[in-house]
C-alpha positions in Angstrom: 39.1 151.0 -69.7 42.2 152.4 -71.5 44.5 150.9 -68.9 43.3 153.1 -66.0 44.4 152.5 -62.5 43.6 154.3 -59.2 45.9 155.6 -56.6 45.2 157.8 -53.6 46.7 161.3 -53.6 49.5 160.1 -51.2 51.1 158.3 -54.1 51.8 161.5 -55.8 53.2 163.1 -52.7 55.5 160.1 -52.1 56.9 159.7 -55.6 57.0 163.3 -56.7 55.8 164.7 -60.0 57.7 164.9 -63.2 57.0 165.2 -66.9 56.3 161.8 -68.5 54.5 162.4 -71.7 54.6 165.3 -74.1 53.6 164.2 -77.6 50.0 163.0 -77.4 47.0 164.7 -78.8 43.3 163.8 -78.9 41.2 162.6 -81.7 39.6 165.2 -84.0 35.9 164.9 -83.5 33.3 167.7 -83.3 30.1 165.8 -83.2 27.7 166.2 -80.3 25.2 163.8 -78.8 21.6 164.5 -77.8 21.3 161.4 -75.6 20.4 162.7 -72.1 21.8 159.6 -70.5 25.2 160.3 -72.0 25.0 164.0 -71.0 24.2 163.0 -67.4 27.2 160.7 -67.5 29.4 163.6 -68.5 28.3 165.6 -65.5 29.2 162.7 -63.2 32.8 162.3 -64.4 35.3 164.9 -63.3 36.7 167.3 -66.0 35.3 165.4 -69.0 33.1 168.3 -70.1 33.3 172.1 -70.6 35.8 172.0 -73.4 35.5 173.5 -76.9 35.7 170.7 -79.4 36.8 173.1 -82.1 40.2 173.2 -80.5 40.9 169.7 -81.9 41.2 171.0 -85.5 44.9 171.9 -85.0 45.8 168.5 -83.7 47.0 165.4 -85.6 44.9 162.3 -85.7 46.4 159.9 -83.1 44.2 157.0 -83.9 41.0 156.1 -85.7 37.9 155.0 -83.9 38.5 151.3 -84.1 42.0 151.7 -82.6 40.8 153.6 -79.5 42.1 150.8 -77.2 45.6 151.4 -78.4 45.5 155.1 -77.5 47.7 154.6 -74.5 50.7 152.3 -74.4 51.0 149.4 -72.0 53.6 151.4 -69.9 51.5 154.5 -69.5 48.4 154.9 -67.2 45.8 157.5 -66.6 45.2 157.7 -62.9 42.8 159.6 -60.6 43.1 160.0 -56.8 40.3 159.9 -54.3 39.8 163.7 -54.7 39.1 163.4 -58.4 42.5 164.9 -59.5 44.1 163.3 -62.5 47.6 162.3 -63.3 49.4 160.2 -65.9 52.0 157.6 -64.8 54.8 156.1 -66.8 56.9 153.3 -65.5 59.7 151.1 -66.9 60.5 148.2 -64.5 63.7 147.1 -66.2 65.2 150.6 -66.3 63.8 151.5 -62.8 61.8 154.5 -64.1 58.7 155.6 -62.4 57.3 159.1 -63.3 54.1 160.9 -62.5 52.8 163.8 -64.5 50.1 166.2 -63.3 50.1 168.2 -66.5 46.4 169.0 -66.5 46.4 170.4 -70.0 47.4 167.0 -71.3 44.9 165.2 -69.2 42.1 167.6 -70.1 42.8 167.0 -73.8 43.0 163.2 -73.2 39.7 163.1 -71.3 38.0 165.5 -73.7 39.0 163.3 -76.6 37.3 160.3 -75.0 34.3 162.5 -74.1 34.1 163.6 -77.7 34.5 160.1 -79.0 31.7 158.8 -76.7 29.3 161.5 -77.9 30.2 160.9 -81.6 27.7 159.7 -84.1 29.6 156.4 -84.2 28.1 155.4 -80.9 24.6 156.4 -81.8 24.0 155.2 -85.3 21.9 152.2 -86.2 24.8 150.0 -87.5 26.9 149.9 -84.3 25.8 146.4 -83.4 27.3 145.2 -86.7 30.6 146.8 -86.1 33.2 144.1 -84.9 35.1 146.9 -83.0 32.0 148.0 -81.1 31.9 146.9 -77.4 28.3 147.3 -76.3 29.1 146.7 -72.7 31.4 149.7 -72.6 29.9 152.2 -74.9 26.1 151.7 -75.0 24.1 153.5 -72.4 21.6 150.6 -72.6 24.3 148.5 -70.9 25.2 151.0 -68.2 28.2 152.7 -69.7 28.2 155.1 -66.8 28.3 152.3 -64.3 31.1 150.6 -66.1 33.3 153.7 -66.0 32.4 154.6 -62.4 33.2 151.1 -61.3 36.9 151.8 -62.1 36.8 155.1 -60.4 35.1 153.9 -57.2 36.8 150.5 -56.9 40.0 151.0 -54.9 41.6 149.4 -51.9 41.4 151.2 -48.6 45.1 151.4 -47.7 48.1 153.8 -48.1 48.2 152.8 -51.7 44.9 152.2 -53.4 44.9 150.3 -56.7 42.1 149.2 -59.0 41.2 145.6 -58.5 41.5 144.7 -62.1 45.1 146.0 -62.3 45.8 144.4 -58.9 44.9 141.0 -60.2 46.4 141.4 -63.7 49.4 143.5 -63.2 50.4 143.9 -59.6 50.5 141.7 -56.5 50.1 143.5 -53.2 52.2 142.2 -50.2 49.9 141.3 -47.3 52.7 142.2 -44.9 54.0 145.6 -46.0 51.3 146.4 -48.6 54.0 147.1 -51.2 53.3 146.4 -54.9 55.2 143.7 -56.8 55.1 143.7 -60.6 53.3 140.4 -61.5 55.4 139.9 -64.6 58.5 139.3 -62.4 56.8 138.1 -59.3 56.8 134.4 -60.3 60.5 134.5 -61.1 61.0 135.9 -57.6 59.3 132.8 -56.2 56.4 134.9 -54.8 58.7 136.7 -52.4 58.0 140.4 -51.8 60.8 142.6 -53.1 60.2 145.2 -50.5 60.2 143.2 -47.3 61.1 139.7 -48.2 57.8 138.3 -47.0 56.9 134.8 -48.5 53.5 135.0 -50.1 51.3 132.0 -50.9 52.2 129.9 -54.0 50.0 127.6 -56.0 50.8 123.9 -56.0 51.8 124.0 -59.7 54.3 126.8 -59.0 55.8 124.8 -56.2 56.2 121.8 -58.4 57.9 123.9 -61.0 60.2 125.3 -58.4 61.2 121.9 -56.9 61.1 119.4 -59.7 63.6 119.3 -62.6 62.0 120.3 -65.9 60.5 117.5 -67.9 60.6 114.9 -65.1 57.2 115.5 -63.4 54.8 112.5 -63.6 51.5 113.2 -61.8 49.4 110.4 -60.1 45.7 110.0 -59.5 44.7 113.2 -61.4 41.2 111.9 -62.1 40.2 111.3 -58.4 37.4 113.6 -57.3 35.1 114.0 -54.3 31.4 112.9 -54.5 29.8 114.4 -51.4 29.9 111.1 -49.4 27.7 112.3 -46.5 25.4 114.5 -48.6 26.4 117.6 -46.7 23.6 120.1 -46.3 24.3 123.7 -47.0 21.9 126.6 -47.1 24.3 128.4 -49.4 26.2 126.6 -52.2 25.9 122.7 -52.4 29.1 120.9 -51.7 29.3 119.4 -55.2 28.7 122.8 -56.8 31.4 124.2 -54.6 33.9 121.5 -55.7 33.0 122.3 -59.3 33.6 126.0 -58.7 37.0 125.5 -57.3 37.9 123.0 -60.1 37.1 125.7 -62.7 38.9 128.4 -60.7 42.1 126.5 -60.0 42.3 124.0 -62.8 42.8 121.3 -60.2 40.6 118.3 -59.3 41.4 118.4 -55.6 43.5 120.3 -53.0 46.7 118.3 -53.5 48.8 117.3 -56.4 50.8 114.1 -56.1 53.4 112.5 -58.4 57.0 111.5 -58.9 59.9 113.5 -60.4 63.5 114.3 -60.0 65.1 116.9 -57.8 68.6 117.8 -59.1 68.6 114.3 -60.7 67.4 112.5 -57.5 64.1 110.5 -58.0 61.5 111.5 -55.4 57.8 111.1 -54.6 56.2 114.4 -53.8 52.8 115.7 -52.7 52.0 119.4 -52.8 48.8 120.9 -51.2 47.1 123.9 -52.7 45.5 126.4 -50.3 43.6 128.0 -53.2 41.4 124.9 -53.5 38.9 125.1 -50.6 41.7 126.4 -48.2 43.7 123.2 -48.8 41.3 121.3 -46.7 41.8 117.5 -46.3 38.9 115.4 -47.4 38.7 111.7 -48.4 40.3 112.3 -51.8 43.2 114.3 -50.4 43.8 111.6 -47.9 43.6 108.8 -50.4 45.9 110.5 -52.9 48.6 111.2 -50.2 48.2 107.6 -48.9 48.7 106.1 -52.4 51.7 108.4 -52.9 53.3 107.1 -49.6 52.5 103.5 -50.6 54.1 104.0 -54.0 57.2 105.5 -52.5 57.4 102.6 -50.1 57.3 100.0 -52.8 59.8 101.9 -55.0 62.1 102.9 -52.1 61.8 106.6 -53.0 62.4 109.5 -50.7 59.2 111.4 -49.9 58.3 115.1 -49.7 54.9 116.5 -48.7 54.4 120.3 -48.9 51.7 121.2 -46.4 49.3 124.2 -46.9 46.0 123.5 -45.3 43.2 124.8 -43.1 42.7 121.3 -41.7 40.1 118.6 -42.2 37.2 119.3 -44.5 34.0 119.7 -42.5 31.8 118.9 -45.5 33.0 115.3 -45.3 32.6 114.9 -41.5 34.3 111.9 -39.9 35.6 110.6 -43.2 37.9 113.6 -43.4 39.1 113.0 -39.8 39.8 109.4 -40.7 42.4 110.4 -43.2 44.7 111.5 -40.4 45.0 108.0 -39.1 45.2 106.4 -42.5 48.1 108.7 -43.7 49.9 108.3 -40.3 49.6 104.5 -40.6 51.1 104.5 -44.1 53.9 106.8 -42.9 54.7 104.4 -40.0 55.3 101.6 -42.5 57.3 103.9 -44.7 59.5 105.3 -42.0 59.8 102.6 -39.3 59.5 99.4 -41.2 61.2 100.4 -44.5 63.6 103.0 -43.0 62.9 105.4 -45.8 63.3 109.2 -45.7 60.3 111.6 -45.4 60.7 115.4 -45.4 57.7 117.5 -44.3 57.6 121.2 -45.5 55.3 123.5 -43.6 54.1 126.6 -45.5 51.6 129.2 -44.5 49.1 128.3 -43.3 49.4 124.7 -41.9 46.7 124.1 -39.3 44.2 121.6 -38.0 44.3 117.9 -38.9 47.3 118.3 -41.2 49.4 119.7 -38.4 48.1 117.0 -36.1 49.1 114.2 -38.5 51.6 114.0 -41.4 52.6 117.6 -41.1 54.6 116.9 -37.9 55.7 113.4 -38.7 58.7 114.1 -41.0 62.1 112.8 -40.3 63.1 116.3 -41.2 60.5 119.1 -40.7 61.2 122.3 -42.7 59.2 125.5 -42.4 59.1 128.5 -44.6 59.9 132.0 -43.1 57.0 133.7 -41.4 54.7 130.7 -42.0 51.5 130.5 -39.9 51.6 127.1 -38.2 49.0 126.0 -35.6 46.5 123.3 -34.6 43.6 125.7 -33.8 43.6 129.1 -35.4 43.9 132.3 -33.5 40.3 133.2 -34.0 39.0 129.8 -32.8 41.2 129.9 -29.7 40.1 133.4 -28.7 36.4 132.7 -29.3 36.5 129.4 -27.5 38.7 130.3 -24.5 38.0 134.0 -24.4 41.7 134.6 -24.2 43.9 136.7 -26.4 46.5 134.8 -28.4 49.9 136.6 -28.2 51.0 138.2 -31.4 53.5 136.0 -33.3 53.0 132.9 -31.1 51.9 130.9 -34.1 54.7 132.1 -36.4 57.4 129.8 -37.7 60.2 131.8 -36.1 58.7 131.5 -32.6 57.9 127.8 -32.9 61.4 127.1 -34.2 62.8 128.5 -30.9 60.5 126.1 -29.1 61.9 123.1 -31.0 58.8 122.2 -33.1 60.8 121.7 -36.3 64.3 121.4 -37.6 64.9 124.1 -40.2 63.6 127.4 -41.5 64.6 127.6 -45.1 63.9 130.5 -47.5 62.1 129.5 -50.6 65.0 130.4 -53.0 67.3 128.0 -51.1 64.8 125.2 -50.6 65.8 123.0 -53.6 69.5 123.0 -52.8 68.8 122.2 -49.1 66.6 119.3 -50.1 69.2 118.0 -52.5 71.9 118.0 -49.8 69.6 116.2 -47.4 68.8 113.5 -49.9 72.5 113.1 -50.8 73.4 112.8 -47.1 70.7 110.2 -46.6 
């Protein structure tokens, strides 16, 4: 809805208010609607009514009806805080400009223009369904126009900065540590590291492969391998097969790990990257088989091996078959490391828990952890509910475990590729 986002009033207090837009005017439209549903909608939306439409006669046409979605530029947003007060926001990331305008005269004109447009005869004539520019889900009261608008007004996150969920997922990424906002357009180039606090947020397996492997050298393995519900797991909610299908559509992956070969700064390697977005990175029979085949391939080709761990542990929907993968992978690694004397680097990211921690996660010749990674066997909640004891804060963080000698290095994400390259050259 015309690029609207929601902030609490504290945002205005923190950033200050300054003039950001001064040349916009509303559409000229004096028609009224007799639709009682639309009139009720006008009462429910703050400051969209009680304005004389005749005042539009002195204003230039800013757009025609079919171009209404282009009324506000991509860099300008109409916002409303939790008290119903309106502001306009202009930002320019590259030039570090962020301005907030509480010029209510501008905002009243803007809102009135949309109110007038909504009540125009265009929305109520008989040919609207034939108009290619008509969006029935937004403008037709039959399809809950009021609910559509209110969903943007009422949907905000309960924190110091509250932002509409659509914009959060399509424009901003909120840091789970400091709750700061990171502009999504540049977030990937920053390797998913928060610009405010340096916190390492989760990355997809595809992004990690792009980060580590030289362009044009990635060759995936066993992409067509999928789970088939081997124990016919019973669930009162979503069947296991349907859940797998859902995650496949959501992530574009077939399973919770990607395996393949490529080059790292010109050095041929075999690499497996787990993806927490796919069922929490859980290890089932397919994940175990793909990793085992990768290790066996690296053994036969005498390639160095990297496995990036991001997992909640063994997949309960596959029962003991998932637990068996721990022994199978460990056995393949024994042949790779002890018999063939090859080099395996394990990279622990957040979170690495359960059966992955208890098997190949901790078997690397060199074990590397990312900063602030959550690494454990049993999670904090499981321990507290089982033993009825409080787990000390930070006791399962990478920095604390490093001091206890559980792994060799803590390497920031932006230095990881160069560190791996030096390790392989040394080996």
